[in-house]
N, C-alpha and C positions, 0 to 999 in steps of 0.2 A: 595073935599077940605080937606086938611091936618089938623088934629087936632094938638093942641099945643104940644101934647106929641110925635107927629110924626115928627114935624119939626126939622131940624138939630139945634143943639146947637151952636149959633154963638158967644158964650162968649169968652173972651180973652184967657182963658185956652184952649179952643177948637182950636183956631187959632194957639196958641203957639204949642200945641201938634201936630197939622197937619203939621205945619212948620217944627217942629223938626223931625217928621216922614219922611217928603219929604227930609229934608236935610240929614238925616241919610241914606235913600235909595240912594240919589244922591252921597253922600260921599262914600257909599259902592261900588257903581258902578264905581266911579272914582278910588277908591283904587284897585278894582278888575282889572280895565283896565290898571292902571299904573303898577300894579304887573304883569299882563300878558305881557305887552310891555317889562318891565324889564327882566322878566324871559326868554321870547323868544329871546330877544337880547342877553342875557347873553349865552344861548345855542348856538346861531349862532356864536357869537364871540369866544366861547370856542372851538367849532369845527373847526373854521377857524384857530385859533391860533394853535391848535394841528396839523392840517394839514400843516400849514406854518412851524412849527418847524420840522416836519417830513421831509418835502421837503428840508428845509435847511440842516438838519443833513445828508440826503441822498446825497445832492450835495457836501458837504464838505467831506463826506466819499468817494465819487468817486475821489475827488481831492487828497485824501491821499493815494489812492491805490498804485500809482507808486512809491512814496517815501518809503512807508512801504515795498514794495516788494523788492526794491533794498537796503533797510536799509540806506536810505539817511536821516539822522535825521535833517540836516540842511534844507533840502527841506520840511520836515514835519513842522518844526517851521515857515518857511516862509509862508507855506499855512495857518497855524493856525493864524498867524498875519494878514493875509489877511482876513481870515474869521471873526476875531474880529472887523473888520471895521463895521460889522453889529451892530447897536445900541442895539439890543435886547440880545446880547451875553455878558457875564462877564468873562467866562473862557472857555478854551477848552483843552482836554487832550487826547492823544493818548497812549494806553497801548497794550502790546502783549497779546496773549490769556491767559497768566498766570497772568496778572495784573501788569507786570513790566512797569513802566512809561517810555515811549520813548521820548515824547515831551509834554511840557505843556506850555501854554501862558495865562496870566491873565492881567486885566487892573491894571495899576500902579496908584499911587496917582493922577496923572494928567489925568487919564482917557485914557491913551494910552497903546495898547497891547505890552507886552514885555514878552520874555521867562522866565520861572522859572526853576532853576537848582537844586533845593533841594528836589524834589519829587523822592523817591525810588520806590514806588509801592503802590497798593491799593488792598483791598479785593473786588474782583468782586462780584456783586450780583448774587444769585443762578440762577436768571431767564436768565443769560447770557449763561447758558448751552444749551439753545435752539437756540443760534445763530440767534436771531431775534431782530429787533429794538424795543425798549420799552422806556417809560418814568417812572420817579419816582419823588416823591416830594423832594425839597431841603429845606434848611432853610429859614426863613423869606419869605415864599410864593414863592420861586424860584422853577423852574422846571429843572430837569436834564434829557436830552435825551441821550440815549445810541444807537449808530448805529454800527452794525458789518462792518468790513472792510474785503473784501474778494476778492480773484482772483482765483476761483476754489476751494480754501480752505480758511479757516478762518485765516487771517493775524493778526488780533488785533481788538480793540474796539476804537471807538471815543466817548467821553463823552463831551457833551456841556451843560453849565449851563446858563440857560436863566434868565434874570433879572425879578424881579416882575412886572407884567403888571398891570398898574393902570387904564386900560380902563374900568374895571368893576366900580371903584370908580367914574370916570368921568361920566359913563352912570347913575349911581345912583344919582349923584348931578344934572344932567339934568333932571332926572325923578322927583326929588323933587320940583325943580323950576317949572316944567311944571304942577305938581299936584296943587300948590297953585294958579297958573294962571287959572287952570280949574274951581277952585271954584268961581272964578269971572265970567267966561263965558265958557260954555262947548264947543262952537265951537272953541274958541282960544285953549283950551286944546286939542281938536282933532287935530287942525293944528299943535300944538307943538309936539304931539305924532308922527305926520307925519315927522316933521323936524328931530326929534330924530332918527327915523328909517332911514331916508335918510342919516343923518350924519353917523350913524353906518355902513350903507351899503357902503358909500363913504370910510370910514375908512378901511373896509374890502377889497374893491376893491384896494385902494391905497396900502395897505400892500401886497396884492397878486401880484401887478405889480412889486413892489420893490423886492419881493422874487423871482419872476420869472427872473428878471434882475440879481439878485445876483447869482441864480443858474446857469443862462447862462454864467455868467462871470466865476464862478468856473468851470463849465464843459469845457469851452474853455480853461481855464488854465490847466485842467487836461489832455487835449487831444492835446495841442500844445506846441512846444518847445519855451520857453520864449525868447531865443535869436533870432532865425531865423524866428519864427512864422510859421514854417512848422509843420505839424502833427508830433507827437512824436511816440516813440516805441509802446505804448499802442494803440494809434489810428491805427497805421500800422497793428498790429496784428488783430484788429477788421475788418479793411477793407479787409485785405488779406483773412481772413475766409469768409467774405461775398462774395467776388469775387470768391472764390473757390467753394462756394455753388452754385452760379449762373452758373458758368462755368460747374459744374457737372450736373445741370438740363438741360441746353441748349447745352450740348456737345460741349463746346467751349474750346479753349486753352488760356493761359495767360503765362506771363513771369515775373519772379522776377530778377531785376538787383541790385546786391550789388556793391556799389561804395565807394572806399576809395582814399582819396586825396594823391597825390604824392608830396612831398616837403613841406608839411604844417608844420611839426615839426621844421625844421630849421627857418621858418618864425616866427613861434611862439616863438621860443627860442631867436632869434636875436633881434626881435622888441617888444616883450612883449605880454602878454595875451590880452591886449586891442586891440592891432592891430590884433591878431589872431582872436578875436571875430568879428571884422569888416571884415576880410577876409571870415569868415564862412557866414556872412550876404550876401557878395557879391556872394559866391558860390551858396547860396540858390536862389537868384534871377537869376543867370545865368541858374541854372538847371530848374527852372520854365519856362524860356523862351525856353529851349531846348526841353522839352517834349511836347506831344500832350495834348489838352484839356481833352480828355477822360482818360488820364493816371493819376497816383497817385504818389506823392513823399513824403517822410518823412525823418526826421533826425533820424538815428538809434542811434547815440551817438558819442561823440568826433568829428572826421573828417570823419565819416561813414554815408552814405545816402543809401536809398533803393528806387528804382523806380518800381512800378507795371504797367506792360504794359498790356492793356486790349485787349482781342480778338486777340490772336496770333495763327496762324496755322503753321508757319514755321519761320526759322531764317532770311529768306530774308525780313520779315516784321519788324524785330527788327533792323537790321543793320543800316537803316537810322537814327533811333533814337540814337543808340550807337555813331554814327559818329557825329551827332549834339552835344551830351554831350561832347565827347572828344574835338571837335572843340571849344566849348564854354569855357572849362576849361583850354585850352592851350593858350587862349588869354591873353596877358599881361594887367595888370590893375594897377592903381595908387590910393593909399589910404593914406591920411595925408601927401602927398608930397613924398610917397615912392613908387617906381615902383617895381612891383614884378610879378612873374608868378608861375603857378601851373601845375600840371598834374593830371591824375587820372587813377586808375586801376579799371576795371569793371568785375564782374563775373555774368554769366547768367545761371539761371535754369528755365526750361520750364515745365509747367503743361500740360498734365499728364505725359509727357515723363520721367521727372526726379524726380517726386515726387507727392504726393496728399495732403499732410498736410502743414500748414504754417511753422512749425519748420523744416520739411524735406527740403522744397524749399529754406529756408533762409540758412540752413547749407550748402547746395550744392552750392548755389550762392556764399556764403562766401568762400568756398574752391576754387571755380573757380576764384574768384577775387585774392586770394593769388597766384594762378598759374600765372595770368597775371602780378602781382607785381614782382613775382620771375623772370619772363621772361624779365624784364627790365621796366615794368610800362608803363603808357600812352597807354594802349591797353585794349582790352577785351578778355575774354576767356569763353567758354561755358563748363559746367560741362560734362565730358565725362567718368569718372570712374564708 
């Protein structure tokens, strides 16, 4: 039996002190839990945002390569305007390796991207000497991502300014509301923490999906001709190198067919560039119908196209394709009520007989094409020199 001195003191002070102690412990646990959720969510969001910025900068950099390589500043500006459709971007800048500004696009007062023409140059950060992508803090919480643009050698730098991301503030506000609800009932607090984490997860997944779509769109724009939707010169060079590597490993042959349209310039001059563009679209469709499914066709530039013929061992295997191409392009067609006709001159170079590198095969196929054109056009020639 307990003595009076051993019995717990059930006075009001004891109850208050015990309740205060329990409340303090509970509050500390809730604060610790809330801080942990906030801190972990902040780390996850920060890593995802940095990765997303890096992926977006890399995708835009790929889209810039062709325009920067051929010094087409109009193309650079159009690519930057397209990139600023991303709501997280506020400005984009392309400079050469010395910091000379080549193209700059910013959001105007209406929130629409437009080129800026008063930028002369900038002082590149010292870290650019390493030719690696990096980020640096901007003003008012913004982030500036730097992405090298290269094609065998450094062509320039892409600088993207990302707007201040208020996701952290949103997360903190949700955490504060959840904390006060937790004081009422711990189970509700735990449920709210779960909802917060799920919401953060959904935001990350949604951002990742949007970035993947944006990157895919930029990659498609970088590898395809915007008029004919055929692969462009950059995609052609990549595919040609891939096919040559495969042909070397498997001891196979392949052919490069260089095609130039006969009679396109008079049509373009007489009926206008818009009509000429529609003719090029018609030519692209006709060529896709003429080649085999396993072959590859690209627009090389202007009215020039290149066809890669897969697994060729002799010229007899190429001639049916060449006849189909010539036959398709000699058919008369009607566009906008105007009936017209074309021809084409084709040059052929065969791997490994005529060359083993992409440039060598393209040059020889081009030379053979000029021989066909000099001979009267609407025919093919095989490189023989």
